[in-house]
Structures are given as structure tokens and as C-alpha cells.
C-alpha positions in Angstrom: -98.5 3.7 -129.4 -95.2 4.2 -131.3 -93.9 1.2 -133.1 -90.3 0.8 -134.3 -88.2 -1.8 -136.1 -84.5 -1.9 -135.5 -81.8 -3.6 -137.6 -78.9 -3.7 -135.2 -76.3 -4.9 -137.7 -72.6 -5.5 -137.4 -71.8 -2.8 -139.9 -74.8 -0.5 -139.8 -77.8 0.2 -137.5 -81.2 1.2 -139.1 -84.2 2.3 -137.1 -87.6 2.6 -138.8 -90.6 4.4 -137.3 -93.8 2.7 -138.5 -95.3 6.1 -139.2 -92.3 8.3 -140.1 -90.1 5.9 -141.9 -86.3 5.6 -141.5 -85.2 7.8 -138.6 -81.7 6.4 -138.0 -79.3 4.9 -140.6 -75.7 5.1 -139.5 -72.6 2.8 -139.0 -72.7 0.7 -135.8 -69.8 2.4 -134.1 -69.4 3.8 -130.7 -66.7 6.2 -129.5 -65.9 6.3 -125.8 -63.5 8.1 -123.6 -61.3 5.8 -121.6 -61.8 6.1 -117.8 -60.6 4.2 -114.8 -63.8 4.9 -112.9 -66.4 4.2 -115.6 -65.9 1.6 -118.3 -68.0 3.4 -120.9 -68.2 7.2 -121.3 -70.0 7.9 -124.5 -68.5 10.5 -126.8 -70.2 9.8 -130.1 -72.1 7.1 -132.1 -72.9 6.4 -135.7 -71.4 8.5 -138.5 -69.6 10.8 -136.1 -67.7 7.9 -134.5 -67.2 6.1 -137.8 -65.5 9.1 -139.4 -62.9 8.9 -136.6 -61.9 5.3 -137.3 -58.1 5.2 -137.9 -57.7 8.7 -136.4 -59.1 8.3 -132.9 -57.4 10.8 -130.5 -55.4 9.5 -127.5 -57.6 8.6 -124.5 -60.5 7.5 -126.7 -61.5 4.1 -128.2 -63.8 3.3 -131.1 -65.8 0.1 -130.7 -68.3 -1.9 -132.7 -71.0 -3.1 -130.2 -71.8 -6.2 -132.2 -69.7 -9.0 -133.7 -71.2 -11.4 -136.3 -74.6 -9.7 -135.8 -74.7 -10.5 -132.0 -73.8 -8.8 -128.8 -70.3 -9.7 -127.4 -70.1 -7.0 -124.6 -73.4 -6.3 -122.9 -72.4 -2.9 -121.3 -71.1 -1.5 -124.6 -74.2 -2.7 -126.4 -76.5 -1.3 -123.8 -74.8 2.1 -124.0 -74.9 2.1 -127.7 -78.5 1.0 -128.0 -79.6 3.6 -125.4 -78.0 6.3 -127.5 -79.6 5.0 -130.7 -83.0 5.0 -129.0 -82.6 8.5 -127.7 -81.6 9.7 -131.2 -84.6 7.9 -132.8 -87.3 8.6 -130.2 -86.8 12.1 -129.0 -89.6 12.2 -126.5 -88.7 10.3 -123.3 -92.3 9.3 -122.5 -92.6 7.5 -125.9 -89.6 5.2 -125.1 -91.3 3.4 -122.3 -94.5 2.8 -124.2 -93.1 2.1 -127.6 -93.3 -1.4 -129.1 -90.0 -2.4 -130.7 -89.0 -5.4 -132.9 -85.3 -6.0 -133.2 -83.8 -8.2 -135.9 -81.4 -10.9 -134.9 -79.6 -13.5 -137.0 -81.5 -16.8 -137.3 -78.3 -18.6 -136.1 -78.2 -16.6 -132.9 -78.2 -18.7 -129.7 -80.6 -18.4 -126.8 -78.1 -16.5 -124.8 -77.3 -14.1 -127.6 -81.0 -13.3 -128.1 -81.4 -12.9 -124.3 -78.4 -10.5 -124.2 -80.0 -8.4 -126.9 -83.4 -8.1 -125.1 -81.6 -7.3 -121.8 -79.7 -4.5 -123.5 -83.0 -3.2 -125.0 -84.7 -3.3 -121.6 -81.8 -1.5 -119.9 -81.9 1.1 -122.7 -85.5 1.9 -121.7 -87.4 -0.2 -124.2 -90.0 -2.1 -122.1 -91.8 -3.9 -124.9 -89.1 -5.5 -127.2 -89.4 -8.5 -129.4 -86.5 -10.2 -131.2 -87.4 -11.4 -134.7 -85.3 -13.3 -137.3 -83.7 -10.8 -139.7 -84.6 -13.0 -142.6 -88.3 -12.9 -141.7 -88.2 -9.1 -141.1 -86.4 -8.6 -144.4 -88.9 -10.7 -146.2 -91.8 -8.6 -144.7 -89.9 -5.5 -145.8 -89.8 -7.0 -149.4 -93.6 -7.3 -149.3 -93.8 -11.0 -148.5 -96.4 -12.4 -146.1 -94.7 -15.1 -144.0 -98.0 -16.5 -143.0 -99.0 -17.6 -146.5 -99.5 -21.2 -147.4 -96.6 -21.3 -149.8 -92.9 -21.4 -149.5 -90.7 -18.3 -149.7 -86.9 -18.2 -149.7 -84.8 -15.2 -148.8 -81.0 -14.6 -148.5 -79.7 -11.9 -146.2 -76.0 -11.0 -146.6 -74.9 -8.4 -144.1 -71.5 -7.4 -142.6 -71.2 -10.1 -140.0 -73.4 -13.0 -141.2 -75.0 -14.4 -144.3 -78.2 -16.4 -144.0 -80.7 -18.2 -146.2 -84.2 -19.1 -144.9 -87.1 -20.9 -146.4 -90.4 -20.5 -144.5 -94.1 -21.1 -144.9 -97.3 -20.5 -142.9 -95.6 -19.2 -139.7 -92.8 -21.7 -139.6 -89.2 -22.1 -140.9 -88.6 -25.1 -143.2 -84.9 -24.7 -143.4 -82.2 -22.2 -142.5 -78.5 -22.0 -142.9 -76.2 -19.4 -141.4 -72.6 -18.5 -142.3 -70.6 -16.1 -140.2 -68.5 -15.1 -143.1 -69.9 -12.1 -144.9 -69.2 -8.5 -145.9 -66.6 -7.8 -143.2 -64.3 -10.6 -144.5 -64.5 -8.9 -148.0 -63.3 -5.7 -146.4 -60.4 -7.4 -144.7 -59.4 -9.2 -147.9 -59.3 -5.9 -149.8 -57.2 -4.3 -147.0 -54.7 -7.2 -147.2 -54.5 -7.2 -151.0 -53.8 -3.5 -151.2 -51.0 -3.8 -148.7 -49.4 -6.9 -150.2 -49.7 -6.1 -153.9 -49.6 -2.3 -153.9 -47.5 -1.7 -150.8 -50.1 0.7 -149.6 -51.5 0.8 -146.1 -55.2 1.9 -146.0 -57.6 2.2 -143.1 -60.8 0.2 -142.5 -63.0 3.0 -143.7 -61.0 3.3 -147.0 -61.3 -0.5 -147.6 -65.0 -0.5 -146.9 -65.6 2.5 -149.2 -63.6 0.6 -151.9 -65.8 -2.5 -151.5 -68.9 -0.4 -151.9 -67.5 1.6 -154.9 -66.7 -1.4 -157.0 -70.3 -2.5 -156.7 -71.7 0.3 -158.9 -68.8 2.0 -160.6 -68.6 2.0 -164.4 -64.9 3.0 -164.4 -62.2 0.4 -165.2 -60.0 1.6 -162.3 -60.2 3.6 -159.0 -57.8 5.7 -157.0 -57.0 4.6 -153.5 -55.4 6.9 -150.9 -53.2 5.5 -148.1 -49.7 5.4 -146.6 -46.7 4.0 -148.4 -45.6 0.8 -146.6 -41.9 1.5 -147.2 -41.5 5.3 -146.7 -44.6 6.0 -144.5 -45.5 8.9 -146.8 -49.0 9.6 -148.1 -49.5 8.2 -151.6 -52.3 7.4 -154.1 -52.5 4.2 -156.0 -54.5 3.4 -159.1 -56.1 0.0 -158.8 -58.1 -1.9 -161.5 -61.7 -2.6 -160.5 -61.4 -6.1 -161.9 -58.5 -6.8 -159.6 -60.7 -6.0 -156.5 -63.5 -8.0 -157.9 -61.2 -11.0 -158.1 -60.1 -10.4 -154.5 -63.6 -10.8 -153.1 -64.7 -13.6 -155.4 -63.3 -16.5 -153.2 -65.2 -15.1 -150.2 -68.5 -14.7 -152.1 -68.1 -18.2 -153.5 -67.6 -19.7 -150.0 -70.7 -17.9 -148.8 -72.7 -19.1 -151.7 -71.5 -22.7 -151.3 -72.5 -22.7 -147.6 -75.9 -21.2 -148.3 -76.6 -23.5 -151.2 -76.3 -26.4 -148.9 -79.8 -25.6 -147.6 -81.3 -27.0 -150.8 -80.5 -30.5 -149.4 -82.9 -29.7 -146.5 -85.7 -28.2 -148.7 -88.7 -30.5 -149.2 -89.2 -31.4 -152.9 -92.7 -29.9 -152.8 -91.3 -26.6 -151.9 -89.1 -26.3 -155.0 -92.1 -25.4 -157.2 -93.0 -22.4 -155.0 -89.5 -21.1 -154.9 -89.0 -21.6 -158.7 -92.1 -19.7 -159.4 -91.4 -16.7 -157.3 -87.6 -16.8 -157.1 -85.3 -15.9 -154.2 -85.3 -12.5 -152.5 -81.8 -11.1 -151.8 -81.0 -8.2 -149.4 -78.4 -6.9 -147.0 -75.4 -4.5 -147.6 -73.1 -7.2 -149.0 -75.7 -8.3 -151.5 -74.7 -5.3 -153.6 -71.2 -6.8 -154.2 -70.6 -6.9 -157.9 -71.6 -10.3 -159.4 -73.0 -11.7 -156.2 -76.6 -12.1 -157.3 -75.5 -13.9 -160.5 -73.3 -16.4 -158.6 -76.1 -17.0 -156.2 -78.5 -17.6 -159.1 -76.2 -20.1 -160.7 -75.6 -22.0 -157.4 -79.3 -22.2 -156.4 -80.8 -22.7 -159.9 -83.6 -20.2 -159.0 -84.2 -16.7 -160.1 -82.7 -14.1 -157.7 -84.4 -10.8 -157.0 -82.5 -8.0 -155.2 -84.7 -6.1 -152.8 -85.8 -2.6 -153.7 -84.3 -1.3 -150.5 -81.6 -3.9 -149.6 -80.0 -1.8 -146.9 -83.2 -0.8 -144.9 -85.7 -3.5 -145.6 -85.0 -5.5 -142.4 -85.8 -2.5 -140.2 -88.8 -1.6 -142.3 -90.0 -5.2 -142.2 -89.5 -5.4 -138.4 -91.7 -2.4 -137.9 -94.4 -3.9 -140.1 -94.2 -7.2 -138.2 -95.6 -5.5 -135.2 -98.9 -4.7 -137.0 -99.1 -7.9 -139.1 -101.3 -10.5 -137.3 -99.5 -13.6 -136.1 -96.0 -12.8 -137.3 -94.4 -11.9 -134.0 -96.1 -14.8 -132.3 -94.9 -17.2 -135.0 -91.4 -15.9 -135.6 -90.6 -13.6 -132.6 -88.9 -14.2 -129.3 -89.5 -12.0 -126.2 
């Protein structure tokens, strides 16, 4: 029986086949053709749809099926998830028999989890389990959540940032913050417009956020449209300037997550201090984020080997790890 883990994120969707590895890793974007008779007529998903953001032809609309990591429109999410499943599981007979674990934010409500499972069922997935993204990511990092010791992980994605401490099949404390990578992108967009009089698209702002995380250059060139003349223009922006733009957002995330230390039992501190905190998620690659997190928590911080895909990889492993889905899953 095929087993799949799905990280249905606000920014990106990742699907991991337990035997084949990553089979889908693309932006969580859907392009539909507007129609009076049918609400959603699918044109493209993933990278094909994302590349059209800011340049969508008349009569079409680009949508993100999730907001803050959860479903806001069931029909759109169902259409998107069905398309993702068909791209990932090519043989139709496998879809009905496949076991699937889908990551959800730990702060998701009962109704939000139920909406996700309903979307999965209507997309043709008959055996679906919702599992906390923090637990799935921890398993993807090689952690056994059934151990008799405390582990702590921090997951910073596009829509949510979460910290979770768990031990022996149960969560000791968890804090969720619905301010994450998307707010960094918005802050960069506004800064470029206000201080450089350059209008850029969402995709350009997102690329700039990613670029500053690993570039060694002191400045970067940003393409856009001049706010005054409307003509195309390039602007040279110091990398340090963009780093300062996102700092207030990363600091607010860290402050919110660090509050979980007040809920952590004193006996657990020794376990966490010895092993450190595991960090993953796309926004975890923001320059300086792990260092600020380490200063705030007072524990060593380890960035996951595969921070962008470990949630989907861990979700797939959870299906074959005894007791994990029973302890942390929801179906």
C-alpha cells in the first residue's frame, strides 16, 4: 500500500512518497478560469500558476488555497488538493488505497482540521490522517516523538510559526503565532515602494527575501516599475537594509514563541539543553533568525538538514512508526 506525507503549506506544498521520496514540491497557488456556471475551473497549479502572479490574463484568477496554514475556502482547497494528488499519484487505483498523513498547524481548530480531511476525502483520499506539522517535522529530523525525553522544535513557515515541546506521545507545551514568512514578504514590498519608489510584485519580494538569506554580496538588484513614471526600472538595494526591514517581524515571532518557556516543566529544561532546539520551515532560513532564536531561548538551535521538506518526509514516516499517528494524529 502506498504511503504519502503531505505538507500543505501556505507558501509551498510538498508531497513525499515513502518509497520514492519527494514527488511534488511547488508553490501553493491555483490558477482558475472565471466562470458564471462553475466556481472553479482549474487551469494550472504550482509553479505554472505561481509564475503568472502579477501577470494573470483577463478572465483568470490566481488563488492561494490556504491562509495561515489552514483552509479558508473548501471548494478551492478541494480542487487544488485533487490536482496535487493526481500529479503525485499517477495511477488512479493507488489513490483510493493510499494512506496519507497531512501536516496541519498545531494551533488549527477542530473545524479547520475537519475541513482539511473533508477536502482530502473529496479529492479521492480515503485514508487520511491530520498530524501536527511540528511532530511531522520532528520525525523528518530523525526524532522519535515516543521517547521518554523531552524534545523541542520550532517550525516557521509562510503562514504560521510554532514551537512545540513533546515527550512520550504527548505535547507538553505549544505556542503558535500567525505571523511568519508572508509578513516578511509584505514588509519588503512596502519598504521597496516607500523608500525606493519602486513597485514590485509579490514574486519579486518573495525572491528578494530568499536571496538575502544566503547571498554574500553587499547589495542586490531589484526589478520593478517606477512609482512616479510607471516605467520599468532597476534599483540597487543594500542587503543590510532588507535585513533590517524583516528584523522587527522576526523579533516579534521569537518573542511570541519564547513565551512557551514559561509553560515548560523545569525537569524538561535539562533534556532540551542537552539536545538543543530543532528549527525548520522556509522562513527559518531568514538571515540571522536562528541566532536570535538561540539568544531568546537560551538553548542551542540546530537548523534541519532539509528545512523545506522535512515536514512532508516526516509525515510519510509517521505512517510506519508505531504509535505516532495514534498519539499525535487526528482522523
